[in-house]
Structure formats: C-alpha cells, structure tokens
All heavy atoms as TSV, in Angstrom:
chain	resi	resn	atom	element	x	y	z
A	1	MET	N	N	-26.051	15.863	-2.812
A	1	MET	CA	C	-25.674	14.473	-3.010
A	1	MET	C	C	-24.343	14.200	-2.289
A	1	MET	O	O	-23.370	14.874	-2.344
A	1	MET	CB	C	-25.506	14.211	-4.509
A	1	MET	CG	C	-25.075	12.718	-4.726
A	1	MET	SD	S	-25.393	12.310	-6.450
A	1	MET	CE	C	-24.107	12.988	-7.351
A	2	HIS	N	N	-24.283	13.078	-1.502
A	2	HIS	CA	C	-23.107	12.756	-0.734
A	2	HIS	C	C	-22.290	11.899	-1.624
A	2	HIS	O	O	-22.565	10.890	-2.188
A	2	HIS	CB	C	-23.639	11.872	0.521
A	2	HIS	CG	C	-22.514	11.557	1.353
A	2	HIS	ND1	N	-21.736	12.494	2.139
A	2	HIS	CD2	C	-21.968	10.389	1.626
A	2	HIS	CE1	C	-20.867	11.896	2.769
A	2	HIS	NE2	N	-20.994	10.520	2.477
A	3	GLN	N	N	-20.998	12.374	-1.665
A	3	GLN	CA	C	-19.939	11.717	-2.425
A	3	GLN	C	C	-19.428	10.491	-1.559
A	3	GLN	O	O	-19.207	10.650	-0.292
A	3	GLN	CB	C	-18.767	12.568	-2.781
A	3	GLN	CG	C	-19.204	13.687	-3.605
A	3	GLN	CD	C	-19.596	13.245	-5.031
A	3	GLN	OE1	O	-18.981	12.268	-5.583
A	3	GLN	NE2	N	-20.657	13.754	-5.649
A	4	PRO	N	N	-19.040	9.323	-2.170
A	4	PRO	CA	C	-18.493	8.245	-1.321
A	4	PRO	C	C	-17.173	8.612	-0.834
A	4	PRO	O	O	-16.387	9.341	-1.453
A	4	PRO	CB	C	-18.442	7.066	-2.365
A	4	PRO	CG	C	-18.522	7.718	-3.740
A	4	PRO	CD	C	-19.292	9.039	-3.549
A	5	ARG	N	N	-16.727	8.149	0.273
A	5	ARG	CA	C	-15.367	8.404	0.861
A	5	ARG	C	C	-14.507	7.343	0.406
A	5	ARG	O	O	-14.799	6.115	0.436
A	5	ARG	CB	C	-15.562	8.410	2.438
A	5	ARG	CG	C	-14.235	8.696	3.107
A	5	ARG	CD	C	-14.397	8.853	4.492
A	5	ARG	NE	N	-13.149	9.145	5.164
A	5	ARG	CZ	C	-12.640	10.283	5.571
A	5	ARG	NH1	N	-13.534	11.342	5.342
A	5	ARG	NH2	N	-11.613	10.482	6.105
A	6	ARG	N	N	-13.288	7.669	-0.019
A	6	ARG	CA	C	-12.308	6.762	-0.375
A	6	ARG	C	C	-10.915	7.194	0.059
A	6	ARG	O	O	-10.547	8.427	-0.028
A	6	ARG	CB	C	-12.224	6.606	-1.985
A	6	ARG	CG	C	-11.031	5.825	-2.489
A	6	ARG	CD	C	-11.152	5.622	-3.998
A	6	ARG	NE	N	-10.971	6.974	-4.657
A	6	ARG	CZ	C	-10.468	7.038	-5.850
A	6	ARG	NH1	N	-10.076	5.964	-6.571
A	6	ARG	NH2	N	-10.282	8.197	-6.391
A	7	GLU	N	N	-10.146	6.399	0.748
A	7	GLU	CA	C	-8.888	6.741	1.211
A	7	GLU	C	C	-7.828	5.907	0.505
A	7	GLU	O	O	-7.986	4.750	0.198
A	7	GLU	CB	C	-8.711	6.395	2.747
A	7	GLU	CG	C	-9.645	7.285	3.571
A	7	GLU	CD	C	-9.477	7.141	5.071
A	7	GLU	OE1	O	-8.369	6.607	5.457
A	7	GLU	OE2	O	-10.367	7.500	5.798
A	8	ILE	N	N	-6.790	6.644	0.156
A	8	ILE	CA	C	-5.612	6.016	-0.500
A	8	ILE	C	C	-4.338	6.481	0.145
A	8	ILE	O	O	-4.248	7.582	0.671
A	8	ILE	CB	C	-5.510	6.304	-2.009
A	8	ILE	CG1	C	-5.346	7.721	-2.299
A	8	ILE	CG2	C	-6.709	5.741	-2.730
A	8	ILE	CD1	C	-5.019	8.067	-3.740
A	9	GLU	N	N	-3.267	5.723	0.042
A	9	GLU	CA	C	-1.996	6.202	0.576
A	9	GLU	C	C	-1.107	6.462	-0.744
A	9	GLU	O	O	-1.078	5.628	-1.636
A	9	GLU	CB	C	-1.359	5.130	1.463
A	9	GLU	CG	C	-2.019	5.087	2.827
A	9	GLU	CD	C	-1.112	4.365	3.777
A	9	GLU	OE1	O	0.082	4.245	3.629
A	9	GLU	OE2	O	-1.816	3.839	4.748
A	10	VAL	N	N	-0.456	7.508	-0.797
A	10	VAL	CA	C	0.433	7.832	-1.809
A	10	VAL	C	C	1.923	7.858	-1.331
A	10	VAL	O	O	2.202	8.497	-0.408
A	10	VAL	CB	C	0.106	9.263	-2.410
A	10	VAL	CG1	C	0.968	9.604	-3.553
A	10	VAL	CG2	C	-1.405	9.156	-2.876
A	11	SER	N	N	2.717	7.111	-2.065
A	11	SER	CA	C	4.112	7.075	-1.517
A	11	SER	C	C	4.917	8.126	-2.020
A	11	SER	O	O	4.756	8.729	-3.219
A	11	SER	CB	C	4.773	5.758	-2.025
A	11	SER	OG	O	4.734	5.698	-3.395
A	12	GLY	N	N	5.729	8.672	-1.099
A	12	GLY	CA	C	6.738	9.679	-1.515
A	12	GLY	C	C	6.046	11.111	-1.550
A	12	GLY	O	O	4.858	11.219	-1.754
A	13	PRO	N	N	6.868	12.220	-1.428
A	13	PRO	CA	C	6.377	13.482	-1.604
A	13	PRO	C	C	5.988	13.803	-3.039
A	13	PRO	O	O	6.574	13.207	-3.943
A	13	PRO	CB	C	7.505	14.367	-1.050
A	13	PRO	CG	C	8.740	13.573	-1.282
A	13	PRO	CD	C	8.351	12.120	-1.184
A	14	GLY	N	N	5.189	14.739	-3.270
A	14	GLY	CA	C	4.854	15.125	-4.621
A	14	GLY	C	C	4.033	16.375	-4.569
A	14	GLY	O	O	3.844	17.016	-3.463
A	15	SER	N	N	3.453	16.865	-5.618
A	15	SER	CA	C	2.721	18.123	-5.723
A	15	SER	C	C	1.196	17.715	-5.765
A	15	SER	O	O	0.851	16.500	-6.073
A	15	SER	CB	C	3.030	18.876	-6.983
A	15	SER	OG	O	2.729	18.219	-8.153
A	16	VAL	N	N	0.403	18.693	-5.514
A	16	VAL	CA	C	-1.052	18.504	-5.689
A	16	VAL	C	C	-1.462	18.109	-7.128
A	16	VAL	O	O	-2.155	17.137	-7.417
A	16	VAL	CB	C	-1.849	19.788	-5.257
A	16	VAL	CG1	C	-3.186	19.678	-5.690
A	16	VAL	CG2	C	-1.705	20.066	-3.828
A	17	LYS	N	N	-0.658	18.748	-8.130
A	17	LYS	CA	C	-0.879	18.403	-9.556
A	17	LYS	C	C	-0.611	16.978	-9.823
A	17	LYS	O	O	-1.349	16.249	-10.376
A	17	LYS	CB	C	-0.139	19.299	-10.397
A	17	LYS	CG	C	-0.396	19.100	-11.791
A	17	LYS	CD	C	0.344	20.084	-12.716
A	17	LYS	CE	C	-0.018	19.888	-14.197
A	17	LYS	NZ	N	0.153	21.084	-14.981
A	18	ALA	N	N	0.511	16.407	-9.264
A	18	ALA	CA	C	0.899	15.048	-9.473
A	18	ALA	C	C	-0.234	14.105	-8.762
A	18	ALA	O	O	-0.501	13.050	-9.384
A	18	ALA	CB	C	2.226	14.713	-8.839
A	19	LEU	N	N	-0.654	14.506	-7.667
A	19	LEU	CA	C	-1.699	13.661	-7.005
A	19	LEU	C	C	-2.937	13.651	-7.908
A	19	LEU	O	O	-3.571	12.526	-8.096
A	19	LEU	CB	C	-2.107	14.197	-5.629
A	19	LEU	CG	C	-3.281	13.622	-4.952
A	19	LEU	CD1	C	-3.018	12.063	-4.591
A	19	LEU	CD2	C	-3.570	14.318	-3.675
A	20	LEU	N	N	-3.394	14.768	-8.353
A	20	LEU	CA	C	-4.645	14.771	-9.278
A	20	LEU	C	C	-4.437	14.011	-10.537
A	20	LEU	O	O	-5.349	13.358	-10.868
A	20	LEU	CB	C	-5.044	16.291	-9.478
A	20	LEU	CG	C	-5.509	17.002	-8.244
A	20	LEU	CD1	C	-5.726	18.508	-8.692
A	20	LEU	CD2	C	-6.565	16.358	-7.497
A	21	ASN	N	N	-3.250	14.092	-11.094
A	21	ASN	CA	C	-2.977	13.232	-12.274
A	21	ASN	C	C	-2.983	11.800	-11.959
A	21	ASN	O	O	-3.568	11.041	-12.768
A	21	ASN	CB	C	-1.569	13.642	-12.845
A	21	ASN	CG	C	-1.439	14.970	-13.494
A	21	ASN	OD1	O	-2.590	15.529	-13.954
A	21	ASN	ND2	N	-0.379	15.570	-13.655
A	22	ARG	N	N	-2.508	11.462	-10.881
A	22	ARG	CA	C	-2.533	10.014	-10.415
A	22	ARG	C	C	-4.024	9.561	-10.289
A	22	ARG	O	O	-4.420	8.403	-10.498
A	22	ARG	CB	C	-1.737	9.855	-9.142
A	22	ARG	CG	C	-1.740	8.400	-8.673
A	22	ARG	CD	C	-0.903	8.104	-7.545
A	22	ARG	NE	N	-1.028	6.819	-7.171
A	22	ARG	CZ	C	-0.186	6.181	-6.292
A	22	ARG	NH1	N	0.641	6.962	-5.690
A	22	ARG	NH2	N	-0.451	5.007	-5.866
A	23	LEU	N	N	-4.879	10.454	-9.712
A	23	LEU	CA	C	-6.296	10.056	-9.500
A	23	LEU	C	C	-7.191	10.305	-10.710
A	23	LEU	O	O	-8.278	10.081	-10.733
A	23	LEU	CB	C	-6.829	10.902	-8.365
A	23	LEU	CG	C	-6.192	10.645	-7.040
A	23	LEU	CD1	C	-6.681	11.663	-5.948
A	23	LEU	CD2	C	-6.339	9.231	-6.520
A	24	ASP	N	N	-6.542	10.882	-11.794
A	24	ASP	CA	C	-7.233	11.132	-13.074
A	24	ASP	C	C	-8.313	12.140	-12.923
A	24	ASP	O	O	-9.391	11.998	-13.429
A	24	ASP	CB	C	-7.808	9.858	-13.669
A	24	ASP	CG	C	-8.078	9.958	-15.178
A	24	ASP	OD1	O	-7.578	10.780	-15.810
A	24	ASP	OD2	O	-9.027	9.196	-15.713
A	25	LEU	N	N	-7.931	13.202	-12.109
A	25	LEU	CA	C	-8.916	14.340	-11.880
A	25	LEU	C	C	-8.273	15.565	-12.479
A	25	LEU	O	O	-7.137	15.848	-12.569
A	25	LEU	CB	C	-9.012	14.507	-10.397
A	25	LEU	CG	C	-9.707	13.350	-9.636
A	25	LEU	CD1	C	-9.613	13.644	-8.119
A	25	LEU	CD2	C	-11.132	13.123	-10.064
A	26	VAL	N	N	-9.280	16.460	-12.923
A	26	VAL	CA	C	-8.885	17.678	-13.503
A	26	VAL	C	C	-8.921	18.763	-12.349
A	26	VAL	O	O	-9.857	18.851	-11.659
A	26	VAL	CB	C	-9.840	18.182	-14.606
A	26	VAL	CG1	C	-9.545	19.514	-15.211
A	26	VAL	CG2	C	-9.880	17.123	-15.677
A	27	SER	N	N	-7.835	19.569	-12.194
A	27	SER	CA	C	-7.771	20.483	-11.110
A	27	SER	C	C	-8.961	21.532	-11.035
A	27	SER	O	O	-9.273	21.948	-9.918
A	27	SER	CB	C	-6.452	21.141	-11.003
A	27	SER	OG	O	-6.292	21.959	-12.202
A	28	GLU	N	N	-9.448	21.822	-12.139
A	28	GLU	CA	C	-10.582	22.828	-12.272
A	28	GLU	C	C	-11.880	22.264	-11.683
A	28	GLU	O	O	-12.799	22.949	-11.406
A	28	GLU	CB	C	-10.707	23.395	-13.658
A	28	GLU	CG	C	-9.733	24.291	-14.203
A	28	GLU	CD	C	-8.486	23.511	-14.621
A	28	GLU	OE1	O	-8.516	22.259	-14.869
A	28	GLU	OE2	O	-7.388	24.076	-14.823
A	29	SER	N	N	-11.987	20.893	-11.571
A	29	SER	CA	C	-13.214	20.310	-11.146
A	29	SER	C	C	-13.203	19.829	-9.760
A	29	SER	O	O	-14.227	19.376	-9.183
A	29	SER	CB	C	-13.467	18.999	-11.961
A	29	SER	OG	O	-12.485	18.000	-11.767
A	30	VAL	N	N	-12.120	20.117	-8.977
A	30	VAL	CA	C	-11.997	19.722	-7.594
A	30	VAL	C	C	-11.362	20.786	-6.743
A	30	VAL	O	O	-10.671	21.610	-7.112
A	30	VAL	CB	C	-11.340	18.359	-7.397
A	30	VAL	CG1	C	-11.986	17.172	-8.061
A	30	VAL	CG2	C	-9.909	18.531	-7.857
A	31	LEU	N	N	-11.698	20.689	-5.337
A	31	LEU	CA	C	-10.981	21.505	-4.360
A	31	LEU	C	C	-10.156	20.527	-3.697
A	31	LEU	O	O	-10.551	19.368	-3.199
A	31	LEU	CB	C	-11.919	22.220	-3.440
A	31	LEU	CG	C	-12.880	23.165	-4.012
A	31	LEU	CD1	C	-13.895	23.619	-2.970
A	31	LEU	CD2	C	-12.295	24.356	-4.646
A	32	VAL	N	N	-8.843	20.942	-3.371
A	32	VAL	CA	C	-7.922	20.108	-2.657
A	32	VAL	C	C	-7.651	20.859	-1.353
A	32	VAL	O	O	-7.286	21.994	-1.316
A	32	VAL	CB	C	-6.610	19.787	-3.405
A	32	VAL	CG1	C	-5.694	18.952	-2.614
A	32	VAL	CG2	C	-6.929	19.168	-4.766
A	33	ILE	N	N	-7.940	20.182	-0.172
A	33	ILE	CA	C	-7.856	20.805	1.069
A	33	ILE	C	C	-7.013	19.985	2.087
A	33	ILE	O	O	-7.015	18.726	2.127
A	33	ILE	CB	C	-9.317	20.786	1.704
A	33	ILE	CG1	C	-10.256	21.472	0.721
A	33	ILE	CG2	C	-9.252	21.406	3.037
A	33	ILE	CD1	C	-11.786	21.248	0.969
A	34	ARG	N	N	-6.105	20.688	2.829
A	34	ARG	CA	C	-5.339	20.038	3.761
A	34	ARG	C	C	-5.572	20.857	5.113
A	34	ARG	O	O	-5.300	22.078	5.229
A	34	ARG	CB	C	-3.855	20.260	3.418
A	34	ARG	CG	C	-2.864	19.703	4.503
A	34	ARG	CD	C	-1.405	19.744	4.117
A	34	ARG	NE	N	-1.067	21.135	3.638
A	34	ARG	CZ	C	0.090	21.316	2.879
A	34	ARG	NH1	N	0.974	20.325	2.568
A	34	ARG	NH2	N	0.320	22.527	2.489
A	35	GLY	N	N	-6.220	20.155	6.043
A	35	GLY	CA	C	-6.727	20.831	7.247
A	35	GLY	C	C	-7.795	21.812	6.862
A	35	GLY	O	O	-8.848	21.502	6.354
A	36	ASP	N	N	-7.454	23.124	7.113
A	36	ASP	CA	C	-8.392	24.206	6.752
A	36	ASP	C	C	-7.829	25.048	5.672
A	36	ASP	O	O	-8.285	26.195	5.367
A	36	ASP	CB	C	-8.831	25.020	7.938
A	36	ASP	CG	C	-7.557	25.674	8.579
A	36	ASP	OD1	O	-6.544	25.509	8.277
A	36	ASP	OD2	O	-7.777	26.559	9.557
A	37	GLU	N	N	-6.742	24.598	4.844
A	37	GLU	CA	C	-6.128	25.224	3.887
A	37	GLU	C	C	-6.521	24.755	2.459
A	37	GLU	O	O	-6.358	23.565	2.174
A	37	GLU	CB	C	-4.617	25.198	4.110
A	37	GLU	CG	C	-3.793	25.833	3.031
A	37	GLU	CD	C	-2.274	25.619	3.344
A	37	GLU	OE1	O	-2.007	24.717	4.208
A	37	GLU	OE2	O	-1.508	26.190	2.678
A	38	LEU	N	N	-6.967	25.667	1.573
A	38	LEU	CA	C	-7.286	25.286	0.273
A	38	LEU	C	C	-5.866	25.268	-0.610
A	38	LEU	O	O	-5.133	26.221	-0.537
A	38	LEU	CB	C	-8.160	26.278	-0.434
A	38	LEU	CG	C	-8.680	26.017	-1.859
A	38	LEU	CD1	C	-9.456	24.656	-1.902
A	38	LEU	CD2	C	-9.579	27.134	-2.226
A	39	LEU	N	N	-5.590	24.245	-1.190
A	39	LEU	CA	C	-4.291	24.041	-1.883
A	39	LEU	C	C	-4.312	24.331	-3.413
A	39	LEU	O	O	-5.276	23.894	-4.064
A	39	LEU	CB	C	-3.710	22.683	-1.646
A	39	LEU	CG	C	-3.592	22.212	-0.071
A	39	LEU	CD1	C	-3.032	20.730	-0.101
A	39	LEU	CD2	C	-2.645	23.141	0.598
A	40	THR	N	N	-3.293	24.950	-3.939
A	40	THR	CA	C	-3.254	25.019	-5.404
A	40	THR	C	C	-2.369	23.882	-6.001
A	40	THR	O	O	-1.590	23.213	-5.219
A	40	THR	CB	C	-2.468	26.434	-5.690
A	40	THR	OG1	O	-1.271	26.524	-5.090
A	40	THR	CG2	C	-3.482	27.552	-5.251
A	41	ASP	N	N	-2.296	23.762	-7.316
A	41	ASP	CA	C	-1.559	22.691	-7.997
A	41	ASP	C	C	-0.109	22.620	-7.642
A	41	ASP	O	O	0.510	21.458	-7.685
A	41	ASP	CB	C	-1.678	22.968	-9.541
A	41	ASP	CG	C	-3.016	22.432	-10.046
A	41	ASP	OD1	O	-3.824	21.907	-9.336
A	41	ASP	OD2	O	-3.245	22.742	-11.222
A	42	ASP	N	N	0.549	23.781	-7.415
A	42	ASP	CA	C	1.931	23.704	-7.172
A	42	ASP	C	C	2.428	23.448	-5.689
A	42	ASP	O	O	3.627	23.375	-5.403
A	42	ASP	CB	C	2.601	25.062	-7.656
A	42	ASP	CG	C	1.953	26.260	-6.917
A	42	ASP	OD1	O	0.933	26.121	-6.437
A	42	ASP	OD2	O	2.672	27.281	-6.865
A	43	VAL	N	N	1.512	23.302	-4.811
A	43	VAL	CA	C	1.846	23.062	-3.456
A	43	VAL	C	C	2.447	21.617	-3.356
A	43	VAL	O	O	1.952	20.615	-3.877
A	43	VAL	CB	C	0.539	23.169	-2.470
A	43	VAL	CG1	C	0.894	22.657	-1.053
A	43	VAL	CG2	C	0.196	24.690	-2.506
A	44	ARG	N	N	3.464	21.569	-2.553
A	44	ARG	CA	C	4.133	20.241	-2.292
A	44	ARG	C	C	3.506	19.575	-1.091
A	44	ARG	O	O	3.178	20.225	-0.071
A	44	ARG	CB	C	5.649	20.424	-1.964
A	44	ARG	CG	C	6.531	21.157	-2.989
A	44	ARG	CD	C	6.687	20.236	-4.243
A	44	ARG	NE	N	7.403	18.987	-4.035
A	44	ARG	CZ	C	7.644	18.032	-4.873
A	44	ARG	NH1	N	7.031	18.104	-6.063
A	44	ARG	NH2	N	8.270	17.019	-4.555
A	45	LEU	N	N	3.263	18.201	-1.323
A	45	LEU	CA	C	2.715	17.510	-0.270
A	45	LEU	C	C	3.674	16.658	0.554
A	45	LEU	O	O	4.755	16.362	0.004
A	45	LEU	CB	C	1.596	16.472	-0.891
A	45	LEU	CG	C	0.486	17.154	-1.698
A	45	LEU	CD1	C	-0.289	16.028	-2.356
A	45	LEU	CD2	C	-0.348	17.977	-0.809
A	46	HIS	N	N	3.382	16.365	1.718
A	46	HIS	CA	C	4.420	15.665	2.574
A	46	HIS	C	C	3.770	14.291	2.802
A	46	HIS	O	O	2.597	14.046	2.791
A	46	HIS	CB	C	4.547	16.433	3.909
A	46	HIS	CG	C	4.999	17.901	3.647
A	46	HIS	ND1	N	6.305	18.164	3.286
A	46	HIS	CD2	C	4.410	19.052	3.782
A	46	HIS	CE1	C	6.445	19.465	3.085
A	46	HIS	NE2	N	5.240	19.991	3.395
A	47	PRO	N	N	4.640	13.275	3.166
A	47	PRO	CA	C	4.172	11.954	3.374
A	47	PRO	C	C	3.107	11.751	4.319
A	47	PRO	O	O	2.365	10.860	4.266
A	47	PRO	CB	C	5.425	11.216	3.811
A	47	PRO	CG	C	6.554	12.001	3.144
A	47	PRO	CD	C	6.172	13.416	3.267
A	48	ASP	N	N	3.069	12.614	5.460
A	48	ASP	CA	C	2.106	12.519	6.535
A	48	ASP	C	C	0.849	13.354	6.324
A	48	ASP	O	O	0.000	13.365	7.230
A	48	ASP	CB	C	2.677	12.736	7.868
A	48	ASP	CG	C	3.258	14.072	7.985
A	48	ASP	OD1	O	3.548	14.734	6.918
A	48	ASP	OD2	O	3.599	14.506	9.139
A	49	ASP	N	N	0.756	14.039	5.184
A	49	ASP	CA	C	-0.337	14.930	4.982
A	49	ASP	C	C	-1.716	14.084	4.772
A	49	ASP	O	O	-1.601	12.981	4.208
A	49	ASP	CB	C	-0.205	15.712	3.715
A	49	ASP	CG	C	0.712	16.926	3.874
A	49	ASP	OD1	O	0.909	17.344	5.027
A	49	ASP	OD2	O	1.210	17.503	2.821
A	50	VAL	N	N	-2.791	14.541	5.352
A	50	VAL	CA	C	-4.081	14.011	5.104
A	50	VAL	C	C	-4.847	15.104	4.231
A	50	VAL	O	O	-4.991	16.274	4.566
A	50	VAL	CB	C	-4.837	13.802	6.328
A	50	VAL	CG1	C	-6.289	13.354	6.016
A	50	VAL	CG2	C	-4.145	12.812	7.208
A	51	ILE	N	N	-5.190	14.671	3.009
A	51	ILE	CA	C	-5.768	15.587	1.923
A	51	ILE	C	C	-7.156	15.285	1.747
A	51	ILE	O	O	-7.434	13.995	1.536
A	51	ILE	CB	C	-4.843	15.459	0.607
A	51	ILE	CG1	C	-3.468	15.857	0.860
A	51	ILE	CG2	C	-5.449	16.357	-0.374
A	51	ILE	CD1	C	-3.148	17.156	1.470
A	52	GLU	N	N	-7.984	16.168	1.575
A	52	GLU	CA	C	-9.313	16.001	1.138
A	52	GLU	C	C	-9.627	16.568	-0.292
A	52	GLU	O	O	-9.180	17.617	-0.515
A	52	GLU	CB	C	-10.251	16.618	2.115
A	52	GLU	CG	C	-11.802	16.248	1.843
A	52	GLU	CD	C	-12.673	16.781	2.911
A	52	GLU	OE1	O	-12.143	17.257	3.970
A	52	GLU	OE2	O	-13.935	16.755	2.732
A	53	VAL	N	N	-10.173	15.750	-1.115
A	53	VAL	CA	C	-10.498	16.279	-2.437
A	53	VAL	C	C	-12.008	16.178	-2.590
A	53	VAL	O	O	-12.689	15.156	-2.448
A	53	VAL	CB	C	-9.877	15.275	-3.490
A	53	VAL	CG1	C	-10.225	15.786	-4.932
A	53	VAL	CG2	C	-8.345	15.197	-3.322
A	54	ARG	N	N	-12.526	17.460	-2.904
A	54	ARG	CA	C	-14.061	17.572	-3.005
A	54	ARG	C	C	-14.312	18.113	-4.444
A	54	ARG	O	O	-13.636	18.938	-4.926
A	54	ARG	CB	C	-14.469	18.619	-1.952
A	54	ARG	CG	C	-14.397	18.196	-0.563
A	54	ARG	CD	C	-15.112	19.166	0.371
A	54	ARG	NE	N	-15.031	18.709	1.633
A	54	ARG	CZ	C	-15.501	19.475	2.676
A	54	ARG	NH1	N	-16.177	20.666	2.466
A	54	ARG	NH2	N	-15.472	19.169	3.912
A	55	PRO	N	N	-15.396	17.647	-4.934
A	55	PRO	CA	C	-15.834	18.209	-6.248
A	55	PRO	C	C	-16.354	19.650	-6.123
A	55	PRO	O	O	-16.910	20.053	-5.074
A	55	PRO	CB	C	-17.030	17.334	-6.656
A	55	PRO	CG	C	-17.473	16.680	-5.383
A	55	PRO	CD	C	-16.367	16.682	-4.475
A	56	VAL	N	N	-16.020	20.434	-7.163
A	56	VAL	CA	C	-16.531	21.794	-7.149
A	56	VAL	C	C	-17.948	21.795	-7.478
A	56	VAL	O	O	-18.440	21.090	-8.472
A	56	VAL	CB	C	-15.715	22.675	-8.169
A	56	VAL	CG1	C	-16.337	24.022	-8.380
A	56	VAL	CG2	C	-14.207	22.792	-7.890
A	57	ILE	N	N	-18.767	22.411	-6.760
A	57	ILE	CA	C	-20.207	22.489	-6.971
A	57	ILE	C	C	-20.594	23.991	-7.375
A	57	ILE	O	O	-20.237	24.843	-6.527
A	57	ILE	CB	C	-21.030	22.001	-5.773
A	57	ILE	CG1	C	-20.547	20.520	-5.500
A	57	ILE	CG2	C	-22.455	22.192	-5.926
A	57	ILE	CD1	C	-21.190	20.041	-4.145
A	58	SER	N	N	-21.243	24.101	-8.442
A	58	SER	CA	C	-21.637	25.463	-8.794
A	58	SER	C	C	-23.208	25.516	-8.826
A	58	SER	O	O	-23.828	24.556	-9.236
A	58	SER	CB	C	-21.062	25.871	-10.228
A	58	SER	OG	O	-21.492	25.043	-11.159
A	59	GLY	N	N	-23.653	26.633	-8.400
A	59	GLY	CA	C	-25.133	26.836	-8.415
A	59	GLY	C	C	-25.608	27.676	-9.485
A	59	GLY	O	O	-24.737	28.370	-10.207
A	60	GLY	N	N	-26.856	27.624	-9.719
A	60	GLY	CA	C	-27.357	28.424	-10.936
A	60	GLY	C	C	-28.655	29.075	-10.586
A	60	GLY	O	O	-29.309	28.959	-9.569
C-alpha cells in the first residue's frame, strides 16, 4: 500500500524525538531516514535536513 506524501517545514533545530512528537507519531511505529542513514530518537536535526518518515512494516 502506497502512503501519501506530505511535506512540512519545521523551524529551528531539534531532535528526531521532538519531530515525531510534533507529528504525533510513536517512534516504534516509524523509521526516520536522512539520506541513506537511519536515525534514532536522540539525533539532532539541522534546519536544511530533508527527512523521510516511513511506517514500520512487519511481515508474518
């Protein structure tokens, strides 16, 4: 299933955790990616970063 694309601008530097809180997302339910790097909650974001947030998909 294809997720809709949404772009937002976030002012000021912050952490991945702060971004997910602002988006009302739980860190265990998504992957946060900058370029080809998977980011953890404590990573600091920079004003010019382009971040992709993808849902975690588990198979069974």
